[in-house]
C-alpha positions as a printed Julia matrix, in Angstrom:
604×3 Matrix{Float64}:
 132.48  102.47  155.04
 130.25  103.45  152.12
 129.62  100.51  150.05
 130.05  101.48  146.49
 127.21  100.84  144.24
 127.28   97.89  142.1
 127.11   98.94  138.02
 125.71   96.82  136.25
 127.24   94.0   134.15
 127.46   94.54  130.7
 127.43   91.54  127.93
 130.4    92.09  125.2
 129.8    90.1   122.12
 132.33   89.83  119.31
 130.53   89.39  116.22
 132.83   89.03  112.36
 131.66   90.48  109.52
 131.1    87.46  106.6
 132.15   88.17  102.97
 129.89   87.93   99.85
 129.76   84.27   99.93
 127.37   81.08  100.17
 129.98   80.19  103.31
 129.6    83.6   104.72
 125.92   83.47  104.62
 125.26   80.24  106.06
 127.3    81.43  109.07
 125.47   84.46  109.27
 122.26   82.94  109.34
 123.82   80.52  111.87
 124.54   83.42  113.88
 121.14   84.72  113.46
 119.82   81.35  114.73
 122.19   80.96  117.68
 121.77   84.33  119.02
 117.93   83.95  118.93
 117.59   80.52  120.19
 119.42   81.82  123.26
 117.78   84.85  124.18
 114.15   82.86  124.04
 115.57   79.96  125.92
 116.26   82.36  128.83
 112.71   82.75  129.04
 111.5    80.0   131.24
 108.44   78.21  131.39
 107.36   79.01  127.82
 106.9    76.87  124.85
 109.77   76.75  122.55
 109.42   76.29  119.08
 112.14   76.16  116.08
 110.91   76.03  111.89
 112.9    75.96  109.22
 111.47   76.59  105.88
 113.88   75.81  103.22
 112.02   76.92  100.25
 112.42   80.7   101.34
 115.4    79.83  103.44
 114.42   81.28  106.58
 113.73   80.3   109.81
 111.01   81.35  112.61
 112.08   80.83  116.55
 109.5    81.16  118.69
 109.25   80.63  122.61
 105.9    81.57  124.33
 105.15   85.53  123.18
 108.3    86.3   121.67
 109.12   85.52  117.89
 111.92   85.93  115.88
 111.76   85.21  112.24
 114.8    85.61  109.54
 115.0    85.52  105.85
 118.21   85.78  103.73
 119.42   84.49  100.51
 122.43   83.0    99.41
 123.01   85.24   96.57
 122.69   88.71   98.35
 123.36   89.94  102.08
 121.08   89.26  104.76
 118.12   90.51  103.42
 115.62   90.88  106.49
 114.17   89.96  109.99
 111.42   90.35  111.92
 110.97   90.59  115.94
 107.24   89.8   117.32
 107.02   90.64  120.44
 104.15   91.72  123.11
 104.52   92.77  126.91
 108.34   92.99  126.76
 110.22   96.57  126.97
 111.35   98.08  123.4
 114.44   98.84  124.27
 115.09   94.8   124.44
 113.52   94.39  120.62
 115.68   97.18  119.35
 118.97   96.11  120.91
 117.94   92.54  119.75
 117.79   93.67  116.43
 120.59   95.77  116.4
 122.81   92.73  117.47
 121.62   90.73  114.65
 122.07   93.63  111.56
 125.96   94.14  113.34
 126.49   90.34  111.77
 126.06   91.66  108.33
 127.66   95.16  109.39
 130.72   95.97  108.68
 133.15   97.55  111.64
 133.14  101.24  110.65
 129.08  100.87  110.48
 128.93   99.65  113.74
 129.37  102.91  115.83
 126.48  105.01  114.02
 124.41  102.06  114.1
 124.43  102.06  117.63
 123.73  105.71  118.24
 120.96  104.87  115.78
 119.68  102.55  118.24
 120.15  104.5   121.42
 117.9   107.37  119.69
 114.98  105.34  118.71
 114.72  103.88  122.38
 114.57  107.25  123.84
 112.33  108.69  121.01
 108.99  107.72  123.09
 105.73  105.34  123.29
 104.53  104.87  119.41
 101.26  103.42  120.53
 100.75  106.68  122.63
 101.79  108.83  119.65
  99.11  106.57  117.17
  96.78  107.15  119.29
  97.16  111.23  119.36
  97.7   110.91  115.72
  94.47  109.69  115.09
  92.72  112.11  117.23
  94.18  114.54  115.23
  92.96  113.37  112.11
  89.9   113.09  113.64
  90.01  116.96  114.19
  91.27  117.66  110.52
  88.21  115.42  109.28
  85.31  117.63  111.29
  87.38  121.0   109.85
  86.94  119.48  106.59
  83.13  118.59  106.83
  82.79  122.43  108.03
  84.43  123.73  105.16
  82.48  121.68  102.46
  78.72  122.63  104.2
  76.97  119.49  103.35
  75.8   118.99  106.87
  72.09  120.18  106.89
  69.33  120.58  109.45
  66.22  119.16  108.58
  63.96  121.1   110.36
  62.95  124.62  109.46
  62.43  126.35  106.36
  66.71  126.86  105.73
  69.51  124.87  105.87
  72.11  125.86  108.34
  75.54  125.18  108.38
  76.67  123.63  111.87
  79.33  125.89  112.42
  78.88  129.36  113.8
  81.2   130.5   110.94
  84.05  131.69  113.21
  85.46  128.51  114.55
  86.87  125.93  111.79
  85.74  123.02  114.18
  82.02  121.49  114.15
  80.83  123.4   117.39
  78.03  122.25  119.01
  77.71  119.63  116.62
  79.32  116.93  118.34
  76.2   115.09  119.22
  75.0   115.24  115.63
  78.05  113.26  113.95
  79.87  109.85  114.89
  83.29  109.58  113.08
  84.65  105.92  112.48
  88.45  105.16  110.83
  88.51  102.91  108.05
  91.83  101.13  107.3
  95.05  101.55  108.35
  95.07  105.37  107.37
  98.41  105.95  106.13
  97.96  106.4   102.16
  94.81  108.72  102.73
  92.89  109.22  106.31
  89.45  107.73  105.66
  86.71  107.66  107.85
  83.26  106.83  108.31
  80.78  109.13  109.25
  77.36  108.94  110.44
  74.86  111.46  110.71
  72.28  111.31  113.69
  69.38  113.11  115.2
  68.11  115.83  112.8
  70.86  116.1   110.91
  71.47  114.77  107.31
  73.78  115.17  104.39
  72.26  116.69  100.83
  74.08  116.02   97.54
  74.89  119.4    96.58
  76.95  121.52   93.62
  80.0   122.51   95.57
  82.42  125.16   93.41
  85.31  122.44   93.87
  83.42  119.37   92.51
  81.9   120.55   88.85
  81.06  117.19   87.58
  78.07  117.17   90.24
  76.17  119.21   87.61
  72.69  119.6    89.59
  71.4   119.56   93.01
  69.5   116.41   93.39
  67.07  115.71   96.54
  68.82  112.29   97.84
  69.79  111.96  101.59
  72.46  110.09  103.07
  72.89  109.43  106.86
  76.68  107.86  106.56
  79.21  108.9   104.3
  82.53  108.61  103.58
  85.18  111.1   104.01
  88.8   110.85  102.7
  91.25  113.71  103.64
  94.36  113.06  101.46
  97.56  112.68  103.11
 100.94  114.51  102.64
 101.96  111.29  100.86
  99.2   111.28   98.48
  99.64  114.83   97.32
 102.89  114.0    97.12
 102.0   111.37   94.77
  99.32  113.16   92.67
  98.26  116.85   91.96
  95.31  118.51   92.52
  92.95  119.05   90.15
  93.87  115.49   89.19
  93.73  114.0    92.72
  90.29  113.51   93.3
  89.01  114.11   89.73
  88.38  110.2    88.35
  86.4   109.05   91.89
  83.76  111.95   90.63
  84.18  111.02   86.59
  83.56  107.23   87.48
  80.42  108.26   89.27
  79.05  111.07   86.73
  80.31  110.07   83.92
  80.19  105.73   83.7
  78.39  104.76   87.1
  80.58  102.28   88.33
  81.99  104.21   91.81
  79.63  106.06   94.48
  78.42  108.8    94.47
  80.61  112.07   95.24
  79.1   114.58   97.38
  81.86  117.27   97.53
  85.77  117.36   96.7
  88.75  119.68   97.0
  92.45  119.84   96.81
  92.28  118.34  100.79
  89.57  115.71  100.69
  86.84  113.87   99.02
  83.48  113.09  100.6
  81.42  110.43   98.91
  78.59  108.1    99.73
  78.65  105.18  102.06
  78.63  101.7   100.34
  76.66   98.85  102.4
  78.13   95.93  101.73
  81.04   93.6   101.49
  85.22   94.66  100.93
  86.2    91.95   98.62
  89.04   89.49   99.71
  91.83   87.89   97.34
  89.57   84.53   98.57
  86.77   86.23   97.03
  88.45   86.6    93.47
  89.92   83.38   93.23
  86.99   81.63   95.22
  89.49   79.21   97.21
  92.82   79.21   99.49
  95.01   81.59   98.07
  97.67   78.8    97.99
  95.65   76.92   95.66
  94.61   79.27   93.35
  95.81   78.29   90.08
  94.28   74.85   90.08
  91.72   73.66   87.78
  89.42   71.6    90.11
  86.2    72.77   91.62
  87.28   74.16   94.87
  83.97   75.97   96.74
  85.76   77.8   100.02
  84.76   81.84   99.57
  81.92   83.45  100.28
  80.95   83.93   96.69
  81.61   80.25   95.64
  84.31   79.37   93.0
  84.54   83.37   92.72
  83.67   82.79   88.58
  80.39   84.22   88.85
  81.96   87.1    90.95
  84.73   87.56   88.65
  81.89   87.98   85.62
  80.34   90.7    87.45
  83.4    92.57   88.18
  84.45   92.53   84.58
  81.81   94.02   83.01
  82.42   96.69   85.58
  86.12   97.32   84.79
  85.02   96.81   80.86
  82.58   99.72   81.26
  85.32  101.89   83.01
  87.95  101.13   80.38
  85.82  101.57   77.18
  85.31  105.44   78.01
  88.63  106.63   77.58
  87.19  108.31   74.75
  84.96  110.85   77.12
  88.64  112.43   78.24
  89.14  114.33   75.79
  85.51  115.04   74.86
  84.99  118.71   73.42
  82.49  119.34   76.29
  84.62  117.61   79.19
  85.25  119.93   82.15
  88.83  118.56   81.79
  91.64  120.17   80.02
  93.53  117.89   77.26
  96.57  119.32   78.6
  95.72  118.49   82.54
  95.8   114.45   81.35
  98.21  112.81   82.53
  99.96  110.33   79.53
 100.09  107.73   81.91
  99.39  107.33   85.43
 101.46  104.63   86.21
 104.39  106.22   85.04
 104.12  109.36   86.21
 103.06  107.9    90.14
 106.62  105.92   89.66
 108.81  108.97   89.02
 106.6   111.25   91.71
 107.31  108.94   94.27
 110.92  108.16   93.25
 111.43  111.8    93.2
 109.87  112.05   96.67
 112.27  108.92   97.79
 115.27  110.74   96.62
 114.67  113.79   98.19
 113.4   113.37  101.53
 116.09  114.47  103.84
 118.57  112.7   105.11
 116.75  109.32  105.28
 116.87  109.11  101.49
 117.88  105.78   99.93
 121.5   105.24  100.1
 123.41  104.87   97.34
 126.02  102.58   95.96
 128.75  104.99   97.24
 127.35  105.4   100.29
 127.95  101.61  100.85
 131.79  102.42  100.74
 131.91  105.55  102.77
 133.78  105.76  105.95
 131.41  108.78  106.71
 130.62  108.46  110.6
 127.23  110.24  110.16
 123.63  108.0   111.27
 122.43  105.14  108.99
 119.01  104.44  108.97
 118.88  100.64  110.16
 115.66  100.06  107.55
 117.34  101.81  104.31
 120.84   99.63  105.35
 118.9    96.48  105.14
 117.48   97.45  101.54
 120.93   98.39  100.31
 122.17   95.37  102.05
 119.79   93.24   99.84
 121.16   94.55   96.69
 118.03   96.83   96.39
 119.59  100.88   95.82
 118.27  103.56   94.53
 120.04  103.55   91.47
 118.8    99.86   90.61
 115.31  100.76   91.36
 115.7   103.61   88.87
 116.93  100.94   86.26
 114.42   98.57   87.28
 111.51  101.15   86.12
 113.26  102.31   82.95
 113.45   98.95   81.48
 109.73   97.96   81.97
 108.99  101.21   80.66
 111.11  100.81   77.68
 109.79   96.95   77.22
 106.17   97.99   77.26
 106.53  101.04   75.12
 108.4    98.89   72.51
 105.33   96.91   72.56
 102.81   99.69   72.12
 100.35   97.91   73.84
  97.08  100.13   74.08
  96.15  102.66   76.81
  92.7   102.71   78.19
  90.71  104.46   81.03
  91.79  102.47   84.13
  91.53  102.41   87.91
  95.18  102.03   88.63
  94.91  100.1    91.48
  92.34   97.38   91.16
  93.1    94.98   94.28
  90.13   93.09   95.72
  90.03   95.81   98.68
  88.98   98.18   96.38
  85.96   96.68   95.25
  82.68   96.26   97.08
  79.81   94.55   96.64
  77.09   96.34   97.45
  73.93   95.45   99.33
  70.49   96.85  100.71
  69.52   97.13  104.44
  66.93   94.9   105.39
  66.16   94.78  109.14
  63.83   91.7   108.54
  67.12   89.6   107.22
  69.51   88.08  109.02
  72.77   90.65  109.13
  75.4    87.68  109.25
  73.65   85.71  105.89
  76.15   85.29  102.94
  76.87   87.88  100.99
  75.64   87.18   97.24
  75.42   88.43   93.29
  71.74   88.49   93.46
  70.39   91.47   93.54
  73.28   93.27   94.44
  75.88   94.99   92.66
  79.91   95.73   92.16
  80.99   99.46   93.33
  84.75  100.04   91.91
  86.21  102.66   95.32
  89.4   104.23   95.67
  90.55  106.55   91.89
  93.37  107.78   93.12
  95.29  106.51   90.71
  92.78  106.26   88.08
  93.76  107.66   84.45
  95.43  106.22   81.03
  97.58  103.33   82.17
  97.59   99.8    80.85
  94.7    97.28   80.76
  96.56   94.25   81.18
  97.73   96.43   84.75
  94.1    96.55   86.24
  93.6    93.06   85.01
  96.41   91.43   86.91
  96.56   93.43   90.04
  92.71   92.16   90.24
  93.88   88.6    90.92
  97.67   89.01   91.64
  97.89   87.43   95.51
  99.65   89.16   98.26
 101.53   85.68   98.43
 104.6    85.12   96.72
 103.57   81.31   97.0
 102.57   81.28   93.06
 104.48   84.21   92.16
 106.38   83.47   88.32
 105.05   80.06   88.08
 104.25   80.84   84.11
 100.14   79.61   84.33
  97.53   82.53   85.13
  94.39   82.07   88.16
  91.77   79.62   86.97
  88.8    82.31   87.47
  91.33   84.86   84.96
  89.89   83.27   81.62
  86.05   83.66   83.3
  87.12   87.38   83.71
  88.71   88.07   80.27
  86.09   86.84   78.34
  83.46   88.56   80.01
  85.41   91.73   79.62
  85.69   90.97   75.86
  81.82   90.54   75.48
  81.18   93.67   77.48
  83.75   95.86   75.37
  82.12   94.54   71.96
  78.83   95.63   73.13
  80.26   99.07   74.32
  81.9    99.6    71.04
  79.0    99.06   69.06
  76.99  101.13   70.95
  79.34  103.87   70.64
  80.31  103.42   66.93
  76.74  103.61   66.41
  75.8   107.11   68.58
  79.25  109.07   68.03
  80.39  107.4    64.69
  83.84  106.79   65.81
  85.58  104.4    68.27
  88.46  104.15   70.68
  91.64  102.44   70.08
  90.71   99.15   72.35
  89.64   96.92   69.55
  90.33   96.66   65.86
  86.86   97.55   64.19
  85.73   97.45   60.97
  83.43  100.09   59.15
  80.73   99.02   60.65
  82.1    99.42   64.24
  82.43   95.35   64.66
  85.41   93.83   66.18
  87.5    92.14   63.6
  88.14   89.47   65.78
  86.19   86.96   67.27
  86.04   86.4    71.16
  88.53   83.36   71.45
  91.43   85.32   69.81
  90.19   88.05   71.66
  90.49   86.65   74.76
  94.48   84.97   74.18
  95.52   88.54   73.35
  94.45   89.4    76.37
  95.51   87.15   78.84
  98.7    86.95   77.09
  99.17   90.43   77.51
  97.75   90.5    81.02
 100.63   88.26   81.99
 103.07   90.77   81.17
 102.33   92.69   83.96
 103.08   90.36   86.94
 106.92   91.62   87.47
 105.4    95.22   87.08
 103.02   95.2    90.07
 105.51   93.46   91.66
 107.78   96.63   91.26
 105.11   99.51   91.77
 104.0    98.06   95.11
 107.88   97.73   95.97
 107.95  101.43   95.48
 105.14  102.61   97.4
 105.77  100.72  100.19
 109.44  102.07  100.0
 107.48  105.57   99.6
 105.61  105.0   102.76
 108.24  104.37  104.9
 109.31  108.24  104.47
 105.57  109.4   105.09
 104.7   107.41  108.19
 107.8   106.82  110.75
 105.2   104.59  113.0
 105.14  101.9   111.1
 108.57  102.14  109.18
 109.51   98.56  110.09
 106.51   97.2   108.89
 106.52   99.1   105.33
 110.32   98.46  104.7
 109.92   94.68  105.49
 106.88   94.74  102.81
 109.11   96.5   100.63
 111.76   94.0   100.55
 109.05   91.22   99.67
 107.74   93.26   97.38
 111.09   93.44   95.42
 112.23   89.96   95.9
 109.08   88.68   94.26
 109.65   90.86   91.12
 112.96   89.35   91.19
 111.52   85.69   90.88
 108.71   87.13   88.78
 111.56   88.25   86.19
 112.28   84.96   85.58
 109.88   84.49   82.98
 109.23   87.84   82.1
 111.31   87.99   78.78
 109.63   84.79   76.95
 106.5    86.4    77.89
 107.34   89.35   76.08
 108.68   87.26   73.22
 105.61   85.38   72.96
 103.72   89.03   72.99
 105.8    89.65   70.36
 104.39   86.89   68.32
 100.85   87.3    69.1
 101.17   90.73   67.61
 103.23   89.68   64.43
 100.15   87.33   64.32
  97.41   89.61   64.4
  99.14   92.37   61.71
  99.26   89.62   59.01
  95.98   88.62   59.5
  94.36   92.25   60.01
  95.2    95.14   57.23
  94.53   97.41   60.52
  95.23   96.17   63.44
  94.77   97.98   66.6
  95.46   95.87   69.77
């Protein structure tokens, strides 16, 4: 008699759905905790640890290589759950996520959640897909280099293209270049290209880069290639896309030299130096950046001199808004976007809304009994209170409030975070390459002007000093190095406007000036004004970042969990920082009224 094959036993888990009350939230958190502990305790011979953080209402349970971190809020439904697992099958991770998610899920949605999980488990190996995608992007980089025609031979009487003209790949030239990916590569695909053997790069005057006015004799043996991803093309149209990278290089000399650009990418010189971090700017541990004591802990000491150097570059950028409207400018006035910040937010929201079946759930979708599949990440967002409708309303609120204040627009960077700033240094083979970077004989270079254009100066400045941690979010103070930055910024702007008034007989609208081209207010008054203005933008920097990460979930499926968690974190920080926003708005209105009473024709 044939023995009947034993079927694997299936474990049944009865889960009840809690109402949106404080008690139900505590019970939901308890369910998560119990479930996590049971699973982790099953792994024997490994250390078990439990951590509870009362500040953010979060607990972390870990055992060996497996960690579950759960956070929630009493005033909203279950916010997020993170799973970190090494050397474990993906099926276990997905099933665990679903079990925890179902705690806060209505009965009519559980079936569709299970269907989504089954599809996710059978989707394939993400790591292999990631490597395959990286190889495809490198091939696109090679094709873009062939299109640009900037690689030339150093020997012979003529400079030849490295392709045979028929194949779009760099046929026969793979031994002439070395391609190295830079960064995560989701917003854009960035590569460092080293040119070896007899090949060099010469700066030319390509037809798609009119801001490169003439051929020069400079040669580059390393350069950076940035391929615009579909996400970047959704956010900014050509020819604006990449225009301000070239503008910053040729018009005001605050960015790297641009070798080539077209609608698909941009090629620029490689800056040898160090990319800045939040710790560099604040000169101390991020959690201590509001302290006034001398805390020496960064690569640039307390960060004060670094911030002064950055301020001078930013002031040079902000004071050249008049060049956009120069009659001899290569950019038509009709092509200039009135405000790049609102334009970018609108484009991202449009894409999120129209991105097929994975668009963010609307309020009516939460009440629907439809059996259509539900996206887990979007369901977490919606259950946390962040529906598409709410995000649109918050953007409109910020837009209207800032418009009412009449804050000035400058030619801004748009994404002035520390990682978009490099302290350049010369290569010196006689020196120890491990030495600490220094500002002596080095200079600050701004990179990645993708969001460059007309924008608020306060947004640029706060983006520089804002940290990714929410430890100090909404604390009502400003970083200790911000005042030194603004003081140097005001002084540089004063000098720049004097020169502009002397050379052109006109001035921009950054500060109020008299007939002699001199600013009416003294430096201390302007410093207080700009700091007050800058602090207004804390919530908006968080809101824009949340929208961007939500936008990224639609364009980068391989890291969707990561972008969803970051979006939730940024939205939560926005809520926290909004606690002081109205007080700051009221204070700004008082400052504006005070300036109007002092000056006959004030322009802030």
